[in-house]
N, C-alpha and C positions, 0 to 999 in steps of 0.2 A: 404942235400941242405936245404936254408930257403929263402924263397924271400916276397917282400911284392909289392904290385903293388894297384898304387891309380888314377885313371884318369879320363875319360871322357867317354861315349858309341861310341859316333862318332870318336872315335880317337886308337878304339882296331880291334888290325889285328890279327888270330888266326897262331899258329905257331907251327910246328910239336913238341911233347916233350920232345926227344932227344937232339932241336935244343937249349934248352932255356938257356939263360944269369943266371950267378950268381947272388942271389937276393940282395939287398939292407939289410944292417944289422937293428936290429928292435929299433925303439925310442929310441936310446939311444946315449952317448956323439960322436958326426962323425957318428950317424946310422939310420939316424933316414928316415922315408919315406915322402916326400913331392907330392903335384901333379903336375906334371908337362907340360909344352907346348909340350912334345914331345910326340911321340907315345908309351902309355904303353904297357910294356911286356902283353903277351897273359892270358888268364884265365889259371890256370889249369886244368879247371874242363870242356874239352871236352865233356863229356860225359852225366855230369848236366845240366841241364833246367837252358836258363841265361836268363834273365829280358831285352831283348833290348831296354827297352824304359829309364832305370834308368841312371839317371847323374852321378850316383856317383857309383863308382865302387871299392870295397878296399877288397884286397885279400892279404893274407897270408898264409905262405904253408910250410912245411918243410916234407922232403923226408925220409925214415924210412928203416932200414935193415927188421925189422919185415915187416911179411905179412899183407895183407889189414883186415883179421880175425881178427888179435891178435891186429892191432890197433883201428880198427874200434869199437872193444868193449870197447877202453874209452870213445866214444862218449856214450854209454848205461848207463855209472856212473854217469853223469852229475848231479850236485845238489842228489845225494844220499851222503847216510853216507860213503857208500867206494868209493868217487867218485876220480877217479885215473887224471883227468883230470884238473879240475880246479885250477888255482895257487891261495897258501895260501894266499898270500899277499895281495889280492883286494876282494873286498866285495864279500860274499858268492854269488851261481848263486841258485833260489829256484824257487818252484814253489807249486800250491796248490794242487798239486796231483804229483802221478811216470808219469815219460816221456809218452807222447801219446797225441794226437791231441785234441786240445783244451786247455791243462794245462796254466794255466796262471803266469808269475811270471815274473823272470829279476834278473838283479843285480846293486844293489843300485840307483840311479836314471833312469837306461835304464829299461825298459819295455816292455813285447812284450809276444805274445801266439804261442805255437807250433802251426804250420799250415799242417805240415807234417813231416813223422817219418819213416825213415825206420832200422828197429835195426842193428845195427853192419855196417852201411854205410852211413847214413845222416840224418841231422834233419835240418827243415827249421823254423823259427821264424817271425812272421810279430812283426813290433813296432807298440807300444802305445803311449811311448812318451819316450824321451823328446818331447816337442811339436814340431813340424815342422818337426819330424823324417818319413816321407812316404814310406816304403818298406819292406823290409827282409833282413834277414840275417840266414848263413847257415852255418852248419860244413857238411863234406865230405871227404871219403875215397875213394881212387882209387886205383888200382894195378898197379904199372910200369913195363916197360917193362925183369926187371931186376928180378921180383917176389918181389920185398920190395914194401914199402907201401908209397903214398903220402895223409897226411893230411892237409886240405884246409879248413880256413872260409874266408866266402865272403860277403860282406856289397853288396846288389843292391837298390839303393834308390833316390831317390830326397830329397833335402829340401825347407822348406818355412817360413814364417815367423822367428822368431827366431834362427831358427836354420840356415839361413845362415849365421849368425854370430857366434853362439855356435860350430859348427861342426869344422869349421876349426880353430879354436882359441884354442876352451877346448876339446871336446869330442874326435875328431881324433886321437888328440897327448896322450890321457887317453887309447884310443881302441888299437891303434897301441902298444902301452908298453904292455898293459895287453896279449894283443894275441902273442908277442914273449913269454911272460912270461909263458904262459898256452902251447908253442909250446916245452917249455922247462920242463915245467911237464911232458908232453907228454914223452919225450924221456926220462926221468928219470923214467918213469911208465912204460917204455921198455927196460929196460937195457940199455941206448943207452947215449952218452956223450951230456949234455947240453950242450947250448953255452953262458949263463949264463948274458946274456945280460943288460948294465946300463942303466937306466934311464935317460932320459936325464936332465938338469938342470929345465928346461919350466916342465918336467913330475911331478920331484920331489916339484917343488912349488905349482902346481898344487894340488899333493895328500897331501900336508900341508895343502892348504888352506881347502881343502875337509874335513878334518880328524877332 
């Protein structure tokens, strides 16, 4: 199962894991995630700390047959020569040192520093760019009741200044497409079937402009 959630804190209402609805498909034609005036679906990270002050919470997640230890090991390869998680067709993720608290890096114009890291389970970053991105994003792996793994990425932030416009018009579209490509890469690395989501025309245009 793959799911995208985007919404605001005041509209979030937790539900049990087993009762979750199917996901929106990813940032492709007929499958893009959009901010909704309806109540967003619950966060998959019931065991992970949540930033209840975040005005924006964007979640991408997918379920795998592999166990949490195997899926979590993918996180540990980020930005390495043996990276098995980051998608090839996007700007590479890079850091100024190996994965550790304090490492500084990012991908393309998105810059961040590692502020928490639990190998094999989770990693959290704090944004430093683009201008107006105030908050964090993280990867997290959890064990499902059936013994499989759930890999999720969560942005929790608020925006100010130019990001009031650049997030909904530009960066959210690119982010949603990148994360679904990343989850496809995770599936392939785990020997499971990727969804091979297609980019929407707007994402293809944005990638063309930035190339």
